[in-house]
Structure formats: structure tokens, C-alpha cells
N, C-alpha and C positions, 0 to 999 in steps of 0.2 A: 958472864955477868952482863945483863942488859943495860945499855945506856942510851938515852935519848938526850941530846944536847942541843938546846935552842940557842940561836944567836941572831943578831941583826936588829934588836930593839934599840930604842933611844928616844930622843926628843925631836919632834918634827912639828912644823907649823901646820895649821889647818890647810887642807888642799894639797899637802905634800904627799910623798910616797916613801915607803920603806919595804924592804924585802927581808922576810924572816927565813931562816934556815933551820932545819932539824936534821942533825947527823945521828944516825942509828948505828949501834954495834951490838953484837951478842944475839942478834936475831937473824932469821932468814928473811931479810927485809921484803923481798918480792912477794912473800906469801901474806904479808900483813896489810890489813886496811889501816890507813893512816888518817889522822885528823888534827885540826887545830881547834883548840878551845881558848876561851879567854874568860878572865874573871876581873871585873871592875870592882873598885872599893865598895863594900857593903852589898855586893850582889853575888848571886850564885854563878858558878862556872857554867858557861854555855858553849855548845858546839857551834862553830861558825862556818867550818868547811871540812869536808872529808873527801878522801880519794880512795877508792877500793883498790885491791890488789890488781884488778883488771883495768884500772884507770878511769873508772866512772867517778864523776865529781858531783858533789852536792854542796849547796850554800844556804846559809841562813838568809832570810829576806833582808836583814839589816846590812849585809855586806854584798849582796848579789849585784853584779855589775861593776863593783869597785875592787873586789879582791879576787885573786886567781890562785888556786892551789895546784901544785904540780909535784912530780916526783921523778927521780932517776934511780931505777933499781940497780944499775951498775955502780952508782956512787953511794948507795944506801942513804940517800938524802931526799928530803922533802922541802918544799919552799912554799911560802905564802907571799905573793906580791900584793901589796896593799897600796892602792891609789886613792886619790881624793879623800884623804883622811879627815876625819871629823873629831872634835873634842870628845864626843861620846865613844870613840874607838879606844880611848885611853883605858888600858887594862894590862894585866899580866897575861901573856900569851903562852899557852902550853901545847906541846907536841904530845900526841897520843898514838900508840900503836896497839892494835888489837887483832887477835887471832882466836876465834872461838870465844871463850868467856874470860880470857886472861888479858887484861889491859896493862900497858906500861905507860908511864908518864915521865916527861922531862921535868926539870925544875922551874922552867918558865923564863921568859924574857919580858922586861917591862917596856911597854910602848906608851909614850906620853905625847898627846897631841895638844899643843898649846901655843898661843902667840906670845 
């Protein structure tokens, strides 16, 4: 059974930082491309960062320079370090794993950026 479990969300003030984690089980983690998506209220889910099985990273323009995606294949874990957070970063953040055409999703963790 595949499980992706996000953690680390919460309430943070503008300018603050959070580190999200995604713990994977039931997959051969090192083979999967991994990504972080987010969905703000009333908006579509969007890809904000991804890291390939080979460690190549890509970022959406909206988070480039502020967020850093990383992974540790030995720990079956992916992270998203989020710095300089803005109110517009408020969303539910989802972990995604994909190999070929089969994606898996976590249930999400809520990040609220507010003073």
C-alpha cells in the first residue's frame, strides 16, 4: 500500500519559514520523481517544485529563490524548505510521486501565512 504523508504545515507570519516533509512508503522511492503542489482556496492545484529521481530540481516562478526542494532516498523522504513566506503562499500543500503514468498523492498539509 502506497502512502505519502505530509507534515510540517502550520501558521506562520509573513517573512517566516516552514519546512514541509513528505514521508513515502510502499514505493521504491529512489525511482520516483517527486513534487510539491499547492492549492489555495478557490484556485486550481499547481506544481510549485519538483525533483527528479536523479536529483534535478525545478521551481515555479512564484517560489523560485524562496523555496528549496530536497530528498533523501535512504530515508524515503522529501522536504520543502520555505523561506520569506508571503500571505499568497497560503494553501494546502500536497506531496506527489510519479513513475511513468501512475501518480500518487498525499492528503496534504495546510500552510497559513498571516499576521
